[in-house]
N, C-alpha and C positions, 0 to 999 in steps of 0.2 A: 505494500498500500504507501501509495505517494507520500500521506500522511506520515507515516509511522519513520519514512528515511528521512525526512524534512525534519522534525523533530531529533532524531538521533543525532543529525549532522552539523545543526545549528544551537549554536549558544542562548541558554536559555535567556527568553526573554525578547530573543527575534519576533517570535510566532503568537500576535495578540491575541486571536481567534479562530475559533473552527466555524464554518459555515455549512450547516448540512441539510439538501434540500430534503423537502420532508416526501420521503418514499417508501414509510414503512408498511403501505399495502403492497409494495413491491415485490416478490421474492428475490430480490435480485440485491435490496437494500444493504447497505454497509453501515449505517445506523447504529447500531449494539456498536462497532468495532469503534465508532467515531465515538461514541460516548466512551466507553472505558481508555481512549488515547487519550481524551479530555480530562480525563478525572486523573490517569497516571501522570502528564502536565501540568495539573492545575490550569486549565484553560477555562475560558467561557466555551459554552458551545451551543450554537445558533441555529433553532431547526429553523430553517425558511419556508413560506408555504405560496411566496409571490416573487414576482422580477420587482414590484415598488419595495416589497422588505428586504431585498437583498440590495438595492439602493441606498435605504435608508441605513441599512448595518453598516456599508462602505460608508455613509459621509459619517456616522457614529465614531468609526475607528478612526479613520484617515491615514491611509496605512500609505506607504511608501511602495508596496509591492503587495499584489495579490496572484497567490499560485490558483488555479485552476484547474482541476482534473475530476473526471466522470461527470460534470456540468451539464444539465442538457435547458436551461434556460440563455436566452439571450442576453445577456449584461451590454448596456450603455454607456461602453468605455468612452466616448466623447464627453459623457458631462463628469468623467473624472480625469483632468488634464495634468492632474499632481501623482495619478496613480499609475503604476506600469501593471497591466497583466498579460500572466505567461500561462499558459495553456497548453495541455496537451491532448493531442487529437490521433487516434489510431488508425492511420492511413500516411501515406508516402504522399504528403500533401505533394504538390497541388491536384493531384489524382485524390478522389472522392471525397471532399469538401463536402461537410452537413453533416444528417442525423445518419444512425446505424451503419458508420463507414466499415467496421469488421464484416459485420452480416453480408452488407453488398460485396466487399470482396471474396468472400467465400463462396457467396453465391455465384459470384462472374467467376470461378475457378481459379483464383489467384495463387498462383505458388510463392512469390514471394509480399510478402507483409507488410507494411510498414508503421512507424510510430514518428512522431513529429513533435519537436517541441518549439513553440513558436508566440511569437508579443501577438495578443489579439488586438486587433482593429476593428475600425466599423462597419468592414464588410465581411463576408462568412468564410472566415477560416483561412485569410487571407494574409495575414500579417508576417513579418520577418520571422526567418526561422532561424533558433539555437542550435538545436541538433534536430537529426532525423538518421534511424537507424532501421534497418529492415530483418526480418526473420524469416526461415521456410516455415510452409506450414505443408506438411503432407497429406496426400488424397484419403487415409483415412483420418487424419485427425480433424475434431471440431473446434466449435467454437469457445468449449472452454479450454482446449488446448491452445488456443489461439490470444485467449487473453490470459492467460498462465504466460505465454511468452511476452506479450506486450508489455505485462507489468513487468517482471524481468527487465524487459529492459530501460522503463522509466525508469526503477531503482537507478540502474548504471549510469544513467544519464543523469539523475541529480546526486551523485556521488562526483561525478567530474565538473557538474555545473555550480556545487554550491562551492568549492574553492577559487573557482572564475570569480562568481560573483562577490565574494565578500570580498576581493582585493579588486574589484571593480574592471574587471580583465576580460570581460565577457564581450564576443564579437557577434554581430548580426548581419546574416546574408538575407537580402531579398529572394521570396517565392517567384521562380518562374511560372508565366501566366499562359505559355503553352501548354497545352496537353492537358488543364486544369478540366476536372469532371466533379458533379455533383450528386449526392444523394437526397433521395426523399423520404421522410418520414417513413415507418413500417409501425403498422399495428397489430395486435395478434392473429385478426380478422384476413391480415395479409398471407399466413400460412397456409394457406389452401394449396395442397401439391397436384401440379398438371400432367398426369400421368403420359399424356401426349411427346411430351417432351422426349430427348433421348437420356436414354439410360443416366450420362456423366451429368447433366443436369438437375437430375431431378436428384441425384445421390449429394452435391452440391447441396442442394435446396434444404434438403434436410440435416449435414452437417451445421449448416450455417445457422439454424435454428434450435439447437440440441442444447439443453441445458447446460446454463441458466436461465435459459431462453425460453421463451412457450410450448416451442416446437411446432414443425410442418405438420399438419395433419390431412384428414379426406373423412369422409361420410361413407357409414353403411347407408342401404337400402331402406334400416329404419330408422332413418337420423340419428344414431349415435356415432359419437367422434372419439376417431382413432388418432393417436399421435404417435408419429415415429421419432425415435432416438437416434439409432444407429441403424446402418446399410451400408453394404459392399455389393459394387460392382462385378454383376454376374460373367463370368468367362465363357459357361455355354450360351449358346445360342438357341433364344425362345421365340414363339411366335405369337402371341396372344393379343386378344383386345386391351389397349391399353388400363392399365389399373386393375386386371384381373390377376388373381392368383394361379400361377400355371407351373407353381411345385410345393410341395412341403417337405418338410425336415424337422429333424428333434432340432436343431439351432435356430430355426426360423422358417420363415414364407417367402417368395420369389413372385415378384409383382411383374409384369409385364408392362414396358414403358413404350413411348412412341417407336425407339431403336433401342432395340435389347430389353434386358430385363434387368431388376435387381434386388436382393437376398434383403430382405429385411431382417437383421440379427434382433433390436428392440422397437418395440411397440408395446404399446397399451388402450386398453379401452377407458375412455373417460369415466369416472367415477369406480373404477378398479383397483384393484389392489397389483401390485405389478406381476406375481407369481401367477394370480389368476386372471390376467390380461394373458401373459405368454401361452398359458396353456387355450384360451380360448381362443386367441388369435391362428394359432396352430391346427384349430379345427374348422376356423374360419375356408370355404371354399366359394369366395364371393368377388365381388368386382369391387372398388374401392372409387368412391365418386369424389 
């Protein structure tokens, strides 16, 4: 976690407060970890519920620098000319600016993903770069693996940044504008699988939304939701209507895609325990919609 690294490396008193979005209803929330760290370092923890509340707290503390990590609301940086805002974005900027960049990179089948450390500006993720690093994601790895690798890069970037920052020797470089791309917002409803796509596309779609995300899903004929957590590209050739179960084995089922097929290794029926789901799905000789 970036906050822990910052608190471990900086002298006492450099950090004034911790601002945490009120995302306690989200299964991915880090609120409890923030609470423990704030208590450990005797820092005020501010639970923020709106952009206006964020701005009010910045005015109250008047910080020289704000470090932003995992923040999903726009910050009106132009309203605070005496404060520098630094942030991490989980993509190789200028590519994949905007929302859910890690998810979009995996959906698009990227093998080399990135993390950018940059100065926030009025535009969308287009400020000057402090540092940028890359990592490889293998085809069997999913969003949780990507987040873990990205978090490790953040820690190492902070390790290198902090002494330069303390010595006032940080150098910036402008972002390239050629090749920039942008990501739109995603909702859980956007996770419905289109089985007419090629098997590689469906595989990437599933692993991009695995836990801790809500999961790619399909519907059964009776309306029940099936969420897919782990898949494997099938090397054997199958012919079938997209979404149809074409093979059943002890370790999963094989589902036909628009081109080729995909072995489903982990899935669950919504509302069922994982163990019961595994048995139920192997007994299904159905077509996913």
